N, C-alpha and C positions, 0 to 999 in steps of 0.2 A: 233696431238692427243688432244682431248679435255680434259681440266685440271681443269674445273670449278665445285664447288660445286653447287648443286641446290635442291630445295625442291619439290618433285614429286607433293605433295598435291596442292601447291600454283601454280604450272605450268599448273594444270588442268583448272584453270580459267583465264589463259593468252591467248593471241591471239586475233583475231577478234571477234566482239560482236556476229556475226552470228554463228560462231564455238562454242563459249562457250554456247550460247543459246540451240543449237542442242544438246551438251553434257549433258546439264542440263535436257532438255526434255528426253533423253534416261535414264537418272538416275531416274527421276521421274516416267517414264514408268515402269521401271523394279521394283520400289517400288510398284506401282498400281497393277502390275501383281500378286503379292502375296496376294492381298485383293481380295478374290473371294467369301467370305462368305456372306451371306444374312444380317447377324447380325454384320458385321465388323464395320459399322458405330456406332452402339450403343456400342460395345466393346470399341472402341477408345475414344468416348465421355465420357462414364461412368468411364473408368480407369483413364482418366486425373483428372476428378472430385474427384474421390477417393484417388488419390495421393495427390490432393491438401488439402483436408480436413484433412487427415491424418498427412501431414506435419504441417498444422496449429495446429492440435491437440497436437502435441509434446511441443509447447511453448506457447499455449494460456492460458488464465485465466480460473479458474475452471468451471465457469458457461458457457463455450463455449459449444454449441451443433452443432456438425458437420452436415450439412444438404445439401442433393442432391435432386433437382427436375428434373424430365425427363418429357418433355412435347412432346407428340406424336400427332400431328395434321395430322390426316388422310385426313381431307377435303382438307387442303391446302398443304398436301404432304411434311411435313417437320418435323424435329426432332430437339429439343433444350435441352441441359442439362446445369443445372446451379448449382454451388456450392458456399458455403460461405467460401472457403478456402483462399488461400494466396493472390489470385490476382496477376497479372503481373507487374513487373517493365517495364519501358520503353524499356529496352534492350531485355527483354523476349518477350514483344509484337512485336517488329519488327523483330524479328529473329525466333520465335518458328515454324513458317510455312515452314521454308528452309529445304531442304533435309538433312537428317542425323544430324540434329542440336537438341540438348536436354540439358536441364538444369538439368535433373534428374539423381539420383544416380542408381547403379545397384541394389539397395534394393527395388526400386518402380516397380510398374506394367509396366510403359511404359518408358524406359530409351534409347531405340535405335534410337530415333529421326526420325522415319518414319511415325508414325500414324498421326501426325499433317500434315505431307506432304500429306498423302492419303486424309484426310478431306478437305484440301485446294484445291488440284488439281484433286481430283476424282469426284468433283461436280461443278456445275455452280453457286452456290450461298453459301457463307458461311459469317455469321455475328459474330464478336467477340466483346463481351462487358466485360470490366474489371474495377475494381475499388479498391483501398485501400488508405491508408493514403498518399502515395508517388505518385500515378499515377492514371489517370482516362481517359479512352478512349472508343469509340465504333466505330468500322470500318467494312466495308463490302467489299468482292472481289466477282466479277462476271465473269462469262464465262471462268473460268480457265480450266475446262474439255474440252471445245470446243477449246481453245487456244492449248491445248496439241496436238490435232489431226490436227490442221491447219498448213499447210506447209509455208503459207505466211501471218502470222498475222500482224496486224497493229501495235501492240506492246505488251509488256508482261502485264499480269494481274496484278493489283495493288490493295492493300488494301487502300480504301479511307475513309475518316471520314463519319460516317452514321448519318444523322440528324433524322432519323426516330427512334422510340422507340424500345428498345430491344424486341424481339419477345416473350421471356417468361417473363410475368408479375411478376414471383416470383423473379426476379432480383431485383425488386423495394424493396423488404422486407428485403434483406440482406445488412450488414454493409460493407462487402467487399467480394470479390470473382471474378468468371468469368462465363459467359454465352456463349455458342457457339451454333449456329443454322446451320444446314445443310438442304438444300432443294434437293429433288429428281426431275429428269425429265426423258424424253425419252432417253437422251443420258448418263445417269448414271446408275450404278447398286448398289443397286436395282433401279428400276424405279418408283415403286408405292407402297406406304406403306400399301394399302388395299389388295394387293396380298395374304398377310399371312392369311387374314380372321378375325384375332382377332381385336375386336373393343371396347373392354372395359378395364378399368384400372386394375382391379383385375387380369384378366388373362395375360394381359401384363406384370404386375410385376412378376407373376409367371414364365412367359417364360424367362424374363430377368435374372431371379435367376438361370437358367440353362446356358444360352448362354452368359453371361457377368460377370463382376467382381462383380455384386450384389450378385452372387452365391458364396460367399467366403467360402472357405473350412474351414479356421479357422475364426470362427465367430468374428466380431467386433460389440458388442451390443450397441454401443453409437452412430452410425451414423443413422440419421433419413432420411428415403428415402420416396419420394412421387412421384407418377406417375399420371399425368394427361392426359387423352386421349379425343381427339375431334373426333368423328366418321365421316365417309362419310356424314351422314345425319346432322352433326352439333350437335350431343348429347354430352355433357361433363360428364365424369365419373372422380373420384379420388380415388386412393388407396394409403394408407400409411403403413409404416413398420418400427419398431423400430429395428435397427441392420441389418447387411448384412449377409446372410447365404445361403448355397445351398439348393436348393429345396428339401424337404424330402418327400419320398413315403408315410409316414403316414398322410399327408395332404390330401390324395386321397382316401385311403382304409379304411375300417371300422375295420379290425382286423390285426394289426401289431405289431410285438414285436421286441425288440432288441435281437440280437444273445447272448449278455453277459447275459442278464436276463434269457433267455431259458437255457443256459448252466449252470448257478448257480443252477437253480431249478432242472435240471436233474442231476447233480452231487449229490445234497442233496438226491434225491430220490433213487439214485443208492446206496448211503451209507446206507439208512434206509432199502430198500426192495431188494437190488441185481439187477440183470440184467433184471428181469421179472417185473419191476415196470410199472404201468399204467400211461399214460400221462394224467395230469389233463386237463379238458376241455378248461381252459384259453389258453392253449398252443396247442390246436388242431384247425384244420379248418382255418389256417391263410391265409390271403391274401398275406402277404409278411413278409420277415425277413430283418432287417437292422442293421447297427452298424457302428461306426467309431473307427478305430484303429490308434495308433501312431506307429512309427517304432519299438519301443521296443515290442509292442504286436504283430506285424507282425512276429518279430523273434521268439516269444513265440508259435505262432499258427501254423506255417508252416515250413516245411524243406526246406532249402536252401543251396547251395553249398558255399565253403568259399569265392569264387570270388563275389558271389551275396551279402554275408553277408557284404563284404567290400564296395559294392555299397549302400546297405542299410544304413550303417553307414555314408557314405559320403553325400548322398542325403536326408536323413532322411525323407522318404515318409510318409505321412499320407493317409490313405485308408478309403473312405466312400463308402459302398456298400449297395444296395437293391436287394434282391432276391424274385422274385414273383412266384406264383404258376401257373401262365399262362401268355403268352404274350398278352392276351386279357386286362391284366391291363394297359399296355401301351397304347393300342388303346383306352381304356376307359379315361385315362388322356388326350390323344389328342382330344377326343370328349368334354371332360369337357371344355378344354380351347378353343374349337371351332377353331381348327387349320386347315389350309387347308389341304386337303388329301395329303398324301406323305411327310408332314413335321412333325417331331417328336420332342416332348419335351424330356421327359425321355424315353429311349429304351435300349435295351440290348446292351452291349458293354463296352469298356474301355474308359473313358474320362480322358485324361491327363491334368494335372494343374501345374501351377508354379505361383510364386508372388501372390499367394493366389487367383487365378481365373482359371476357366476353359480355356483351350487352344486348339483350332482346333476341328477336328471332331473326332467322335467315331471310336475306333479301335475295331476290332472282337476279342473276347476271343478265343484263340487257343486251344480248347478242341480237345482231340483224341478220346474220347468215349462219347456216348449219347450227340452228338454235338447240339442237340436241346436246351440243357440247356444254351448255350451260349447267346441265346437271352432272357432268363429269368432273367439274372443279370445285373445290371447297376452298374459298379464299377469305382468310381473316384479315381485316384491316383495322389496325389499332391507331388511334389518334391521341396526341398529347394536347394539353391546353384546352380540354373540353370535357363535358359530361353529357351523359343522357339525361333527358328530362324526367320528371317525377315517376318513380317506379322503374327507372332503367329501361324504358320503352322505346325511346326514339331520340334522334339527334336533330340538330339543325339542318334544314334542307340543303344548304351549301355542303355540308359534311357528307350527307348521304349521297348527293349527286356526285361528289368527288370520288367517293368510294366505288360507286358503280362504274365510273369512267375509267378509274385505275384498274379494276377487276376486268372490264371488258377489253382494254387494251392489252393486258397481260395475256389474256386468253387468246385474242386475235393476233397477238404479235409473237413474243418469245416462245410461249408455249405451243402455238400452232406449228411452229418449226420443229418441235420435238415429237410429233405424232408418229414419225417414222420409227420411234424407238419403242412404240407400244407392241404389245402381243397382237398378232394378226388373226382375223377370223374368216378370211376369204378362202376361195378354193379355185381350182382350174376347170375348164370345160372338159367333158368326158368324150371320148371316142366311142360311140355307142356299139358298133360292130365288134370292136377288139374287146370291149368290156363284156359283151354277150358270150364270146368264146370263154373268157376267163371265168365268168358266172357259171357256165356249163361245166367247166372243169371243178369249180368249187362245189357245185350241187352234187357232182358224181362222188367226190371225195366225202362230203357229208353223209352221203347214203352208205358209202363204204365203211365209214367210221361207225355208223350206227348198226349196220349188219355184221360187221367183222371187227369188233373191238379188240384191242390187244391189252392185256392186263397181266401184271406178275405182282401177286399180292401175297407176300411171305415176310414176316418179321425178321427173318434172318438174312435177308438180302438189303442191299443199298445201305449197308453199315458204312459210315464215312471212314475212308482211308486217309483223308487229309493229304492226298497227293493225286497227280494225274499220271496216267500210264504211259502217255506219250512222252518220250525221254528227250526229245530236241525241238528245236524251233521249226515251225513249218516251212516247207520249201516249195509247196505246190498246193493246188486248190484241194486236193483230196485230203491233205493233211489238216487244211483249215475246217473241212466238214467234220473230220474225225474229232478234232479238239473241241469244236463247238458243241457236238453232241455229248461229249464227256462232260463238259462244263454244265450242260443242262442236267444230265444224269446225276452228276455230283451235287447238284443243288447250288452251284455257284450262280448260275442264271435261273430264276424261278418264275419269270413272267411268260414263258413261251412253251407251247406245245406243238410238236412237229406232226403235221397231217400227212404229208406226201413229199417225196422226192421224185422228181420226174425227169427222165433223160430225153424224152421224145418231144415233150412240149417246148415252148420257147423259154419258159422260165424254170428255174430249178426246183421250186418246191412251195408248199403251202404251209402256213403256221396259223395258230390262234394265240390271241393275248388272253391270259388267264390271271384273275386275281381272286383269291379265295381264302377262306380261314385255313389256319390262323393267321391273322393279319400281321403279326410280328415277322412272319416270313417275308413280307413284302415292304415293311416300313423302314425308311433309311435310318441307319445308325452309323455314325463315322467310324466306329470301331468294329462293331459286329455285324453290320449289314450295309457296307458302303455303296452297293449297287442297287439299293433299295429306292422306294418312292416315298415322297414326302408324306407324312401321316395324314395331312389334310386331303390329299388326292385319293388315298386309299379309303379313308372313312367316306368320303363323298361317293365314291363308286359304290361301295358296300351298303350305303344307305339306300341307294337307288336300285341295287341288285342284292338283297340281303341273303340270297342263296349262293352267292358268287357270281363273278363276272366272266363270261367266256365270248370273245368276239366272233364275228363272221370271219371265215377264212380269208387270209391275206396272202399275197405273194412274196416269197423269199428268194433272195439271190445270193449264191455263193461266189466268192472270187478270192483268189490269192491276194491280189492288189485291187484297189478301187479303180486303177488305170484299165483294167480289163473291162469292166463295167462301162466306163466312160467311152471306150472304143465301141462298145455294142451300141451305146445310145447314139453316137455320132453317125454310125453306119446305118441306123434305122432299124436294126434287128431287134432292138427292145425299146420299150417306151417307158420313160421315167414315171408317168402317171399310174403305171400298173403296179409298181414296186412298193411294198410296205416296209420291208426290212433288208438290209444289206449286210452279209457277214463277210468280213475280209480280215486278212492279217495286218495290212496296213493301208494308208491312204493314197500312197503314190503322190504323183505330181499333176497329172492331167486334169484333175478336176477343177483346177484353178481357172481354167479358160471360161468355164460357164457356171460353176458352183462355188460355194464356200461351205466350210464346215463349222458347225457350233459344237463346242465340246460339253458334253454333261457331266464330265468328270471334274469340272470346275465347281467349287462350292457355291459360286454365284448362280449357277444353272441347275442345281439339284431339283428345284420345284418344277423344271420343264420335263423331267423324266416322267413319262405317263405310265410305264410298266417296268418291271424289274429286269435289270441287266443291260438295258439300252445305254451306249456309252457316248454316241454322238448323233448329230442330225445333219443331213445334206440339204443345203438350201440353195435356190436358184439366184444367181447373182443379180439378175435383171428386175427381179420383183420381191426378192426376200421371202418368197413361199417355200414352205417345207416341202422338199422332194421325197425323202424317205428317212426313217430311222436307221441307225448303223450300229453294228457292235464291231469295233476295230479291235481284234484279239490281242495285238501287240501292246496297244494302250492298255487294255483291260488287265492284262497280266502285270504290266509295270505298275499300274494303279494299286493293285492289291498287294504287291510286293514292296512298293516304295512310293507311297502317295505324294510325298514332297518332291521327288524328282519327276513324277508324272506331272504335277501341277506346273512345273517349269516347261516341260515338254509340250503341254497343251497350248502355250503361248504361240506356237508356230502356226496355229490355225487362224490367228487374228493378224497374221502378217500380210 
């Protein structure tokens, strides 16, 4: 009977060299098999750099600035990440590429000892440069990936001293630290950096803030990050950021509010006015709602069973969520980043995170009703006191299940109550006979416009006088009409063309919405074009209509005060469904019974302006549907003369 003590771990590396090498190859292949993500290279390089600078930050002098530089050379197909952290000792330098070997603690991002093995043996070129007061080296290892698949290699790949410069010039600017460069080729995954389609530094930085440790859930404001990109054509771009933090939805959409701010406002309105309070325009027509909650806030906001509460207190999750009115927002973000079709940056689902960085792919939110909403919410759940398994691919089942339950209850509970704040996409039913008469009028005027156009083309006219010829404030409807037409002729209002003024028909006139080149005439600028439209809206329209946009005729109503139109609507003389634009001197008071007004002169609502010159929108108080656009000339004049005073005046519409 065998009666000797032995160490199973040391036995693993005994025997013939061939047996040991085959065993090591199997071990390395098992490690590589867990790295199947396109961004895994970036994740490993960046997490090592972050761990290093944060380690130095603990003991460094006060003026130490942690720095990380990411060089993405698409032209030469390599990535290099450089940090001014600790640098390697000799022992670390010669051992850190070995399988399952790590000098890190469990509190760091990469402490399992497999990431560096992936970087070394998953590719055919890796360069490592390191320097500090105790040790200085630069080495390169080649053909490691090919060796792994070679049944009869000539020898094991070795790290040899490299006489060439460090690939990343940023390395020359640091006093100590590490620079690691990995090259892609046809035998590696990924194979080609250009596949993703992103070729500029700004967009790469945004992308890395979703896919890597740069997307810190708990922000570290002291780390300076720079991304340098060399495109396929050799063009260099640079983007820098102070601090590391997860990419936020409000960096892409025009109107986004924190859930907490909305809730505080609604609670205040409820106490003052009861359940029938009206939502102020600032909190309407939102593109997205977002927030970040710690584990105590999670316990306050959603109902969990006793076992789930125990897990919450054990893992202390932090949740960041963004909830969008439409999945088109995600598509828009992908378009802005110029991502390859089928690759998403932010998208609907659950992003698990640990060690202060996102881990693995998105998980579907398990809704049981109105399941389309699961694609409208991006929810990051960050856990403490845990790590993903080999290669950052998965978590324990109890953690994954808890994340799903937390995400589902946030979406079905607090966020569901906020859907009323989102932009609306519905309409009202038409009155077919009335619309037929309107259509006949519009058809007649289109023919008249075609057969009898009115043009005045002479470079000596329409020279700007920078003043209006009406010398006093309007006192009746005819003054309003005259002033409005002067503002159009003078280029103050640029998005409208008048087709007809009619004294016999029910309504006052017809107009067209026009958006055409030069685009700067229509794009909003706080100083030079304050009545303009957001650049995004203008570009979107002209992309779809490259020769300019001209709408179908719409109905125009003139009034001295909006009170006059409200009386016409109440008497049945006119129908709000017919009217596209209202021109009035002021809003009056009668509208408050059935409608409310949303000011587009507020900076919060600029993106809601669809064409140049519109100042307000009239909405139905019963269903929050848009009734008509408005140009209130009194407010328009005040806005152009004194925008700060006008901003205060606009608050009256939220009362």
